[in-house]
C-alpha positions as CSV (number, residue, x, y, z in Angstrom):
1,X,201.7,195.7,159.1
2,X,198.5,193.5,158.9
3,X,197.4,194.6,155.4
4,X,193.9,193.2,155.6
5,X,193.3,194.9,159.0
6,X,194.7,198.2,157.6
7,X,192.4,198.0,154.7
8,X,189.3,197.4,156.9
9,X,190.4,200.4,159.0
10,X,190.7,202.5,155.9
11,X,187.2,201.5,154.7
12,X,185.7,202.2,158.1
13,X,187.4,205.7,158.3
14,X,185.9,206.5,154.8
15,X,182.5,205.3,156.0
16,X,182.5,207.2,159.3
17,X,184.2,210.3,157.9
18,X,186.3,210.5,161.1
19,X,189.3,208.8,162.7
20,X,187.6,209.0,166.2
21,X,184.4,207.6,164.9
22,X,186.2,204.8,163.1
23,X,188.2,203.9,166.2
24,X,184.8,203.7,168.0
25,X,183.2,201.5,165.3
26,X,186.1,199.1,165.3
27,X,186.5,198.9,169.0
28,X,190.1,200.2,168.7
29,X,192.0,203.1,170.1
30,X,192.6,206.4,168.1
31,X,196.4,206.0,168.1
32,X,196.0,202.5,166.6
33,X,193.7,203.6,163.8
34,X,196.1,206.5,163.0
35,X,199.0,204.2,162.9
36,X,197.3,201.7,160.6
37,X,196.3,204.4,158.2
38,X,199.8,205.9,158.2
39,X,201.3,202.5,157.6
40,X,199.0,201.8,154.8
41,X,199.7,205.1,153.1
42,X,203.4,204.5,153.5
43,X,203.2,201.0,151.9
44,X,201.2,202.4,149.0
45,X,203.3,205.6,148.5
46,X,200.2,207.8,148.3
47,X,198.0,209.9,150.6
48,X,194.6,208.4,150.9
49,X,193.0,211.3,153.0
50,X,193.4,215.0,153.1
51,X,193.4,215.8,156.9
52,X,192.9,219.0,158.8
53,X,192.1,219.7,162.4
54,X,188.4,219.9,161.6
55,X,187.8,217.5,158.8
56,X,189.0,214.5,156.8
57,X,188.3,213.7,153.1
58,X,189.4,211.2,150.5
59,X,192.0,212.2,148.0
60,X,191.4,211.2,144.3
61,X,193.7,208.2,144.9
62,X,191.8,207.3,148.1
63,X,188.5,207.3,146.2
64,X,189.8,204.9,143.6
65,X,191.4,202.8,146.2
66,X,188.2,202.7,148.4
67,X,186.2,201.1,145.5
68,X,188.8,198.4,145.1
69,X,189.0,197.7,148.9
70,X,185.3,197.6,149.2
71,X,185.1,195.0,146.4
72,X,187.8,193.0,148.0
73,X,186.2,192.9,151.4
74,X,182.8,192.1,150.0
75,X,184.4,189.2,148.0
76,X,186.1,188.0,151.1
77,X,183.0,188.2,153.3
78,X,181.1,186.5,150.4
79,X,183.5,183.6,150.4
80,X,183.3,183.2,154.1
81,X,179.5,183.3,154.0
82,X,179.5,180.5,151.3
83,X,181.5,178.3,153.7
84,X,179.2,179.1,156.6
85,X,176.1,178.3,154.5
86,X,177.4,174.7,154.3
87,X,177.8,174.4,158.0
88,X,175.1,176.7,159.5
89,X,171.4,175.7,159.3
90,X,169.7,178.6,157.5
91,X,167.0,180.4,159.5
92,X,164.9,183.6,159.4
93,X,162.4,185.1,156.9
94,X,162.6,185.2,153.2
95,X,160.3,187.3,150.9
96,X,160.1,186.0,147.3
97,X,158.2,187.2,144.3
98,X,157.3,185.6,140.9
99,X,154.8,185.9,138.1
100,X,151.4,184.5,139.0
101,X,151.1,181.4,136.8
102,X,154.8,180.6,136.8
103,X,154.7,181.0,140.5
104,X,151.7,178.7,140.9
105,X,153.1,176.0,138.7
106,X,156.8,176.0,139.5
107,X,157.9,178.4,142.2
108,X,155.4,177.6,145.0
109,X,156.1,173.8,144.8
110,X,159.9,174.5,144.9
111,X,159.4,176.9,147.9
112,X,157.4,174.1,149.7
113,X,160.1,171.7,149.1
114,X,162.7,174.1,150.3
115,X,160.9,174.8,153.6
116,X,160.4,171.1,154.1
117,X,164.1,170.7,153.8
118,X,165.0,173.9,155.9
119,X,162.4,174.0,158.5
120,X,163.8,177.1,160.4
121,X,163.3,179.3,157.3
122,X,159.9,181.2,157.0
123,X,159.1,181.9,153.3
124,X,156.6,184.4,152.0
125,X,155.8,184.0,148.3
126,X,154.1,187.0,146.6
127,X,152.7,186.3,143.1
128,X,152.2,189.3,140.9
129,X,152.3,189.9,137.1
130,X,153.2,193.6,137.4
131,X,156.7,194.9,137.9
132,X,157.8,194.9,141.6
133,X,160.9,196.8,142.7
134,X,162.8,194.4,145.0
135,X,164.7,197.1,146.9
136,X,161.8,199.4,147.6
137,X,159.6,196.5,148.8
138,X,162.2,194.7,150.9
139,X,162.0,191.6,148.7
140,X,165.0,189.1,149.0
141,X,164.6,187.1,145.7
142,X,162.6,187.6,142.5
143,X,161.9,185.3,139.6
144,X,161.5,187.1,136.3
145,X,160.7,186.0,132.7
146,X,162.1,188.1,129.8
147,X,165.0,190.4,129.2
148,X,166.0,192.3,132.3
149,X,166.7,196.0,132.5
150,X,170.0,197.2,133.6
151,X,170.0,197.6,137.4
152,X,172.0,197.2,140.6
153,X,170.5,193.7,141.0
154,X,172.3,190.4,140.4
155,X,170.6,188.3,137.8
156,X,171.3,184.5,137.2
157,X,169.7,182.9,134.2
158,X,168.1,179.6,135.0
159,X,166.6,178.5,131.7
160,X,164.5,179.9,128.9
161,X,160.9,179.6,127.6
162,X,159.5,180.0,124.2
163,X,156.5,182.0,123.0
164,X,154.3,179.5,121.1
165,X,151.0,179.5,119.1
166,X,148.8,176.6,119.9
167,X,145.5,175.2,119.1
168,X,143.5,171.9,119.8
169,X,143.6,169.1,117.2
170,X,139.9,169.5,116.7
171,X,140.2,173.2,115.9
172,X,143.2,172.5,113.5
173,X,141.1,169.8,111.8
174,X,138.3,172.3,111.2
175,X,140.4,175.4,110.4
176,X,143.5,173.9,108.9
177,X,147.1,174.0,110.0
178,X,148.6,177.5,109.4
179,X,151.6,177.5,107.2
180,X,152.4,181.2,107.7
181,X,151.5,183.7,110.5
182,X,149.3,185.5,108.0
183,X,147.0,182.4,107.9
184,X,146.1,183.3,111.4
185,X,143.9,186.2,110.0
186,X,141.5,183.5,108.7
187,X,141.0,182.0,112.1
188,X,139.9,183.0,115.6
189,X,142.5,184.3,118.1
190,X,142.0,183.8,121.9
191,X,143.7,186.8,123.5
192,X,145.1,187.6,127.0
193,X,145.5,191.1,128.3
194,X,145.7,192.1,124.6
195,X,143.5,195.1,123.9
196,X,143.8,193.3,120.5
197,X,147.4,194.0,120.0
198,X,149.0,192.2,116.9
199,X,151.0,189.0,117.4
200,X,154.7,189.3,116.6
201,X,156.8,186.7,114.8
202,X,160.2,186.5,113.1
203,X,160.5,185.9,109.4
204,X,164.1,185.4,108.6
205,X,165.9,188.5,109.7
206,X,162.8,190.7,109.9
207,X,160.0,191.1,112.4
208,X,156.5,190.4,111.3
209,X,153.3,191.7,113.0
210,X,150.0,190.0,112.5
211,X,146.8,192.0,113.5
212,X,144.8,188.9,114.7
213,X,141.2,189.1,115.7
214,X,138.8,187.0,117.7
215,X,135.9,187.0,120.0
216,X,137.5,186.0,123.3
217,X,139.8,188.2,125.4
218,X,140.7,187.3,129.0
219,X,142.6,189.0,131.8
220,X,144.0,185.7,133.1
221,X,146.0,183.1,131.2
222,X,144.3,179.9,132.6
223,X,140.8,180.6,131.0
224,X,142.4,181.5,127.7
225,X,144.1,178.1,127.7
226,X,140.8,176.5,128.6
227,X,139.2,178.2,125.6
228,X,141.9,176.9,123.3
229,X,141.4,173.4,124.9
230,X,137.8,173.7,124.0
231,X,138.5,174.4,120.4
232,X,137.8,178.1,120.3
233,X,140.8,179.2,118.4
234,X,144.5,179.9,118.3
235,X,146.3,181.0,121.5
236,X,149.8,182.7,122.0
237,X,151.3,181.5,125.3
238,X,154.7,180.9,127.0
239,X,155.8,177.3,126.5
240,X,155.7,176.4,130.2
241,X,152.0,177.5,130.3
242,X,150.9,175.0,127.8
243,X,153.6,172.3,128.1
244,X,151.4,169.7,130.0
245,X,148.7,170.0,127.4
246,X,151.1,169.7,124.5
247,X,152.7,166.7,125.9
248,X,149.2,165.0,126.4
249,X,148.2,165.9,122.8
250,X,145.4,168.2,123.9
251,X,147.1,171.2,122.2
252,X,149.5,171.3,119.2
253,X,152.2,173.9,118.5
254,X,152.1,175.6,115.0
255,X,154.3,178.1,113.3
256,X,157.3,177.1,115.4
257,X,159.7,178.2,112.6
258,X,158.4,181.8,113.0
259,X,158.8,182.1,116.7
260,X,160.7,185.0,118.4
261,X,163.9,184.1,120.3
262,X,163.3,182.3,123.6
263,X,162.9,184.4,126.8
264,X,165.2,183.9,129.7
265,X,164.0,182.9,133.2
266,X,166.2,184.5,135.7
267,X,166.5,184.7,139.6
268,X,167.4,188.2,140.7
269,X,168.5,189.5,144.1
270,X,170.2,192.6,145.5
271,X,174.0,192.5,146.1
272,X,174.4,195.8,148.0
273,X,175.0,193.8,151.1
274,X,176.2,190.5,152.2
275,X,173.5,187.8,151.6
276,X,172.3,185.9,154.6
277,X,172.8,182.1,154.5
278,X,169.1,181.6,154.0
279,X,169.1,183.7,150.9
280,X,172.1,182.2,149.4
281,X,170.9,178.6,150.1
282,X,167.5,179.4,148.6
283,X,169.0,180.8,145.4
284,X,171.0,177.8,144.8
285,X,168.0,175.6,145.6
286,X,165.6,177.4,143.3
287,X,168.1,177.3,140.4
288,X,168.8,173.7,140.8
289,X,165.1,172.9,141.2
290,X,163.9,174.8,138.2
291,X,166.7,173.6,136.0
292,X,165.3,170.1,136.5
293,X,161.8,171.2,135.4
294,X,160.9,170.5,131.8
295,X,159.5,173.7,130.1
296,X,159.9,172.6,126.5
297,X,156.9,171.7,124.4
């Protein structure tokens, strides 16, 4: 008995709900399908299906075995696809999503380099700061910042970013360098999407919230950074957003010992079906590309 062939036949019967339909799907004869199922059940010593003249249904053992067989076949197909990805030039369309500023600074350049390398792939990059359901919107790959909820998606962490408080050297000279998050109450806070929510810090094992106030509140990150560069106050940003300005000395990080834990940057994608070569190659590309990017400040 060809065990692998018999397993594929078993899975197809379960999917089609009929021996005749499975035979048609497999391009095989009904007697051959019946024989393979019978041989498989004999080798296992269990009945996988309850069969009558009108219907066929999985037994309890069959249901458990089906899950294992589905995982085995998916892993096998996955391994074959990985080998093919090394020999077949990726082609076709890819739909990718990422947060707006992170996408502009890092994902878009990486996508451009990817298409330059794999010219047969057509990439669409949608930048959006709101939650987007990959499965509902037919998106192939997403980039996310922060802790991910449990889902049926595969998530691979690429790196992490910090949430940092910054201000310009000029503002710190005038206002003074804060030693504790509560010192921010004496200064001006530049906010983003805030509705004047308090800023959150860690002090030892406990969480500390500071109800900062200020006279500037933006609905985009870039103008808030510009305001901080202009010496208008303290700002709370993700490290990648202000890294170039910190490295040039235009902004300084303060209160780093009170920061919350870093937030992961992950690439996410569906695993319900076999990934096309273009998707698999892009995932490996974007992970390698972003891991070489400096996010620290």
